[in-house]
VODOGU-550555 format. One record per residue (C-alpha): residue number from 1; y, x, z; residue in three letters. Coordinates in nm, 3 decimals, decimal comma. Example, Ala and Ser with C-alpha at 12.3 -4.5 7.8 and 13.67 -1.06 7.14 Angstrom:
2
+-----+---------+---------+---------+------+
| seq |      py |      px |      pz | type |
+-----+---------+---------+---------+------+
|   1 |  -0,450 |   1,230 |   0,780 |  ALA |
|   2 |  -0,106 |   1,367 |   0,714 |  SER |
+-----+---------+---------+---------+------+
END
This chain:
190
+-----+---------+---------+---------+------+
| seq |      py |      px |      pz | type |
+-----+---------+---------+---------+------+
|   1 |   2,054 |   0,574 |  -0,585 |  MET |
|   2 |   1,935 |   0,332 |  -0,320 |  THR |
|   3 |   1,669 |   0,065 |  -0,307 |  ASP |
|   4 |   1,517 |  -0,155 |  -0,038 |  VAL |
|   5 |   1,181 |  -0,215 |   0,124 |  LEU |
|   6 |   1,105 |  -0,582 |   0,170 |  THR |
|   7 |   0,909 |  -0,603 |   0,495 |  VAL |
|   8 |   0,705 |  -0,911 |   0,587 |  VAL |
|   9 |   0,557 |  -0,991 |   0,928 |  ARG |
|  10 |   0,364 |  -1,283 |   1,071 |  ASP |
|  11 |   0,639 |  -1,530 |   1,163 |  ALA |
|  12 |   0,437 |  -1,642 |   1,466 |  GLU |
|  13 |   0,381 |  -1,279 |   1,573 |  LYS |
|  14 |   0,011 |  -1,328 |   1,637 |  SER |
|  15 |  -0,170 |  -1,181 |   1,335 |  ARG |
|  16 |  -0,188 |  -0,824 |   1,211 |  PRO |
|  17 |  -0,147 |  -0,768 |   0,838 |  LEU |
|  18 |  -0,430 |  -0,515 |   0,811 |  THR |
|  19 |  -0,806 |  -0,517 |   0,823 |  LYS |
|  20 |  -0,959 |  -0,488 |   1,170 |  ARG |
|  21 |  -1,297 |  -0,336 |   1,247 |  PHE |
|  22 |  -1,539 |  -0,395 |   1,534 |  VAL |
|  23 |  -1,825 |  -0,165 |   1,629 |  ARG |
|  24 |  -2,162 |  -0,344 |   1,634 |  ASP |
|  25 |  -2,322 |  -0,271 |   1,972 |  GLN |
|  26 |  -2,674 |  -0,271 |   1,825 |  VAL |
|  27 |  -2,625 |  -0,061 |   1,511 |  THR |
|  28 |  -2,319 |   0,130 |   1,635 |  ASN |
|  29 |  -2,160 |   0,079 |   1,292 |  LYS |
|  30 |  -1,811 |  -0,052 |   1,236 |  ALA |
|  31 |  -1,783 |  -0,376 |   1,043 |  ALA |
|  32 |  -1,471 |  -0,552 |   0,919 |  PRO |
|  33 |  -1,364 |  -0,861 |   1,109 |  GLN |
|  34 |  -1,282 |  -1,168 |   0,904 |  PRO |
|  35 |  -0,911 |  -1,147 |   0,827 |  THR |
|  36 |  -0,697 |  -1,457 |   0,822 |  LYS |
|  37 |  -0,354 |  -1,369 |   0,695 |  PHE |
|  38 |  -0,051 |  -1,564 |   0,813 |  PRO |
|  39 |   0,075 |  -1,873 |   0,638 |  THR |
|  40 |   0,437 |  -1,809 |   0,731 |  PHE |
|  41 |   0,623 |  -1,479 |   0,732 |  TYR |
|  42 |   0,949 |  -1,340 |   0,860 |  SER |
|  43 |   1,132 |  -1,119 |   0,612 |  VAL |
|  44 |   1,349 |  -0,810 |   0,654 |  GLU |
|  45 |   1,500 |  -0,580 |   0,395 |  GLN |
|  46 |   1,555 |  -0,215 |   0,485 |  ILE |
|  47 |   1,776 |   0,007 |   0,267 |  PRO |
|  48 |   1,621 |   0,337 |   0,156 |  ILE |
|  49 |   1,778 |   0,618 |  -0,042 |  ASP |
|  50 |   1,498 |   0,861 |  -0,116 |  GLY |
|  51 |   1,159 |   0,989 |  -0,013 |  ILE |
|  52 |   1,273 |   1,089 |   0,337 |  PHE |
|  53 |   1,413 |   0,749 |   0,435 |  SER |
|  54 |   1,112 |   0,585 |   0,265 |  LEU |
|  55 |   0,873 |   0,802 |   0,470 |  ALA |
|  56 |   1,063 |   0,746 |   0,796 |  GLU |
|  57 |   1,066 |   0,369 |   0,745 |  THR |
|  58 |   0,698 |   0,356 |   0,646 |  LEU |
|  59 |   0,601 |   0,560 |   0,953 |  GLN |
|  60 |   0,789 |   0,319 |   1,180 |  ARG |
|  61 |   0,631 |   0,016 |   1,011 |  ILE |
|  62 |   0,283 |   0,173 |   1,030 |  ALA |
|  63 |   0,318 |   0,234 |   1,404 |  GLN |
|  64 |   0,415 |  -0,129 |   1,452 |  GLU |
|  65 |   0,083 |  -0,238 |   1,299 |  GLY |
|  66 |   0,193 |  -0,593 |   1,218 |  LYS |
|  67 |   0,405 |  -0,552 |   0,908 |  ALA |
|  68 |   0,356 |  -0,502 |   0,536 |  ALA |
|  69 |   0,584 |  -0,408 |   0,249 |  ILE |
|  70 |   0,612 |  -0,592 |  -0,081 |  ILE |
|  71 |   0,797 |  -0,505 |  -0,403 |  ARG |
|  72 |   0,936 |  -0,858 |  -0,440 |  ASP |
|  73 |   1,284 |  -0,978 |  -0,357 |  GLU |
|  74 |   1,338 |  -1,287 |  -0,138 |  PRO |
|  75 |   1,493 |  -1,571 |  -0,337 |  LYS |
|  76 |   1,830 |  -1,707 |  -0,234 |  ALA |
|  77 |   1,817 |  -1,985 |   0,022 |  GLY |
|  78 |   1,482 |  -1,904 |   0,183 |  ILE |
|  79 |   1,443 |  -1,909 |   0,560 |  ASN |
|  80 |   1,409 |  -1,537 |   0,640 |  TRP |
|  81 |   1,250 |  -1,613 |   0,977 |  ARG |
|  82 |   0,986 |  -1,857 |   0,856 |  TYR |
|  83 |   0,878 |  -1,865 |   0,491 |  THR |
|  84 |   0,564 |  -1,872 |   0,280 |  LYS |
|  85 |   0,497 |  -1,584 |   0,043 |  LYS |
|  86 |   0,480 |  -1,740 |  -0,301 |  SER |
|  87 |   0,653 |  -1,735 |  -0,639 |  SER |
|  88 |   0,879 |  -2,011 |  -0,504 |  LYS |
|  89 |   1,014 |  -1,784 |  -0,230 |  THR |
|  90 |   0,994 |  -1,433 |  -0,379 |  PHE |
|  91 |   1,058 |  -1,288 |  -0,722 |  THR |
|  92 |   0,941 |  -0,957 |  -0,877 |  PRO |
|  93 |   1,214 |  -0,697 |  -0,923 |  VAL |
|  94 |   1,226 |  -0,338 |  -1,048 |  PRO |
|  95 |   1,197 |  -0,082 |  -0,766 |  ARG |
|  96 |   1,247 |   0,294 |  -0,734 |  ARG |
|  97 |   0,925 |   0,315 |  -0,531 |  TRP |
|  98 |   0,563 |   0,230 |  -0,603 |  ILE |
|  99 |   0,253 |   0,209 |  -0,389 |  ALA |
| 100 |  -0,088 |   0,307 |  -0,526 |  ILE |
| 101 |  -0,390 |   0,242 |  -0,310 |  GLU |
| 102 |  -0,713 |   0,434 |  -0,360 |  PHE |
| 103 |  -1,009 |   0,234 |  -0,239 |  ASP |
| 104 |  -1,355 |   0,393 |  -0,247 |  SER |
| 105 |  -1,248 |   0,689 |  -0,458 |  LEU |
| 106 |  -1,565 |   0,900 |  -0,454 |  ILE |
| 107 |  -1,474 |   1,270 |  -0,453 |  PRO |
| 108 |  -1,703 |   1,561 |  -0,545 |  PRO |
| 109 |  -1,934 |   1,676 |  -0,264 |  ASP |
| 110 |  -1,713 |   1,971 |  -0,169 |  HIS |
| 111 |  -1,422 |   1,739 |  -0,076 |  ILE |
| 112 |  -1,425 |   1,570 |   0,264 |  ASP |
| 113 |  -1,269 |   1,222 |   0,219 |  PRO |
| 114 |  -1,113 |   1,252 |   0,567 |  LEU |
| 115 |  -0,960 |   1,597 |   0,522 |  HIS |
| 116 |  -0,593 |   1,513 |   0,476 |  TRP |
| 117 |  -0,485 |   1,788 |   0,235 |  ASP |
| 118 |  -0,798 |   1,765 |   0,021 |  ASP |
| 119 |  -0,787 |   1,385 |   0,003 |  ALA |
| 120 |  -0,419 |   1,375 |  -0,095 |  VAL |
| 121 |  -0,468 |   1,651 |  -0,353 |  GLU |
| 122 |  -0,771 |   1,476 |  -0,505 |  TYR |
| 123 |  -0,585 |   1,142 |  -0,525 |  CYS |
| 124 |  -0,285 |   1,308 |  -0,688 |  LEU |
| 125 |  -0,514 |   1,470 |  -0,944 |  ALA |
| 126 |  -0,629 |   1,123 |  -1,055 |  GLN |
| 127 |  -0,278 |   1,007 |  -1,142 |  LEU |
| 128 |  -0,108 |   1,016 |  -1,482 |  PRO |
| 129 |   0,128 |   1,304 |  -1,563 |  PRO |
| 130 |   0,433 |   1,078 |  -1,521 |  GLU |
| 131 |   0,382 |   1,102 |  -1,143 |  LEU |
| 132 |   0,327 |   1,480 |  -1,125 |  GLU |
| 133 |   0,687 |   1,555 |  -1,022 |  ARG |
| 134 |   0,748 |   1,240 |  -0,814 |  ALA |
| 135 |   0,789 |   1,277 |  -0,440 |  SER |
| 136 |   0,525 |   1,097 |  -0,238 |  CYS |
| 137 |   0,424 |   0,978 |   0,110 |  TRP |
| 138 |   0,056 |   0,924 |   0,191 |  ALA |
| 139 |  -0,149 |   0,752 |   0,460 |  ALA |
| 140 |  -0,514 |   0,676 |   0,513 |  PHE |
| 141 |  -0,591 |   0,303 |   0,506 |  THR |
| 142 |  -0,751 |   0,121 |   0,799 |  SER |
| 143 |  -1,098 |   0,153 |   0,645 |  SER |
| 144 |  -1,084 |   0,532 |   0,597 |  ALA |
| 145 |  -1,384 |   0,693 |   0,762 |  GLY |
| 146 |  -1,553 |   0,357 |   0,806 |  ILE |
| 147 |  -1,635 |   0,278 |   0,446 |  GLU |
| 148 |  -1,734 |   0,541 |   0,185 |  PRO |
| 149 |  -1,496 |   0,740 |  -0,028 |  GLY |
| 150 |  -1,130 |   0,827 |  -0,003 |  ILE |
| 151 |  -0,926 |   0,532 |   0,120 |  ARG |
| 152 |  -0,563 |   0,619 |   0,102 |  MET |
| 153 |  -0,230 |   0,477 |  -0,002 |  GLN |
| 154 |   0,033 |   0,689 |  -0,177 |  LEU |
| 155 |   0,392 |   0,574 |  -0,209 |  LEU |
| 156 |   0,617 |   0,744 |  -0,461 |  PHE |
| 157 |   0,994 |   0,770 |  -0,495 |  TRP |
| 158 |   1,078 |   0,755 |  -0,865 |  LEU |
| 159 |   1,367 |   0,885 |  -1,072 |  ASP |
| 160 |   1,442 |   0,529 |  -1,190 |  ARG |
| 161 |   1,352 |   0,169 |  -1,109 |  SER |
| 162 |   1,041 |   0,029 |  -1,276 |  LEU |
| 163 |   0,902 |  -0,320 |  -1,321 |  GLU |
| 164 |   0,550 |  -0,375 |  -1,187 |  LYS |
| 165 |   0,425 |  -0,426 |  -1,546 |  ALA |
| 166 |   0,552 |  -0,078 |  -1,643 |  GLU |
| 167 |   0,371 |   0,074 |  -1,345 |  ILE |
| 168 |   0,045 |  -0,109 |  -1,414 |  VAL |
| 169 |   0,059 |   0,001 |  -1,778 |  SER |
| 170 |   0,109 |   0,364 |  -1,672 |  CYS |
| 171 |  -0,177 |   0,345 |  -1,423 |  VAL |
| 172 |  -0,413 |   0,175 |  -1,669 |  ILE |
| 173 |  -0,330 |   0,418 |  -1,951 |  HIS |
| 174 |  -0,370 |   0,700 |  -1,701 |  GLY |
| 175 |  -0,729 |   0,583 |  -1,652 |  GLY |
| 176 |  -0,728 |   0,540 |  -1,275 |  ILE |
| 177 |  -0,803 |   0,170 |  -1,245 |  ILE |
| 178 |  -1,161 |   0,147 |  -1,127 |  GLY |
| 179 |  -1,445 |  -0,065 |  -1,250 |  HIS |
| 180 |  -1,461 |  -0,429 |  -1,146 |  ALA |
| 181 |  -1,751 |  -0,339 |  -0,916 |  ASN |
| 182 |  -1,511 |  -0,145 |  -0,693 |  GLY |
| 183 |  -1,612 |   0,210 |  -0,775 |  GLY |
| 184 |  -1,366 |   0,499 |  -0,801 |  ASN |
| 185 |  -1,061 |   0,282 |  -0,828 |  GLY |
| 186 |  -0,697 |   0,254 |  -0,752 |  ALA |
| 187 |  -0,465 |  -0,041 |  -0,753 |  ALA |
| 188 |  -0,092 |  -0,083 |  -0,770 |  VAL |
| 189 |  -0,001 |  -0,245 |  -0,441 |  ALA |
| 190 |   0,291 |  -0,461 |  -0,344 |  GLY |
+-----+---------+---------+---------+------+
END
């Protein structure tokens, strides 16, 4: 069964869609730059048919550095080259893929948050059993190694399409949504 990735980019091609960090010359620490996201986006939909085409497409998008994926479907009649991202232009739809972002997931001391295999394994261990057999693609986020904890996004190919509400329910009942103060959490992205 196939699905699509809805890819959005800055329509004016000037702004990245990720956090950027700058090293302070006095303290030698990296600090996030203020991020101003675009007002208008261009939209593309890319067909995918499983974890391998999902991974290949995500890798290409990640290398580009100026694109993001969303779970929503563009509404009929929008300008695909120049549109705002709102409920007037996009609508939620069930998808065969989900993205779960771990932000500040504090692992035990014996796990290095930047060791790929250990970080992925620890993130997977936090997920509900429904995702144990799902295929997945993982990537560190732009703040990995700069801010504390594991900062990673996992994208899963599912055996059926799910609404975002079904996914959020699974994640919440699985106990992986973090506290409001930002500790040890995950969020359903997209």
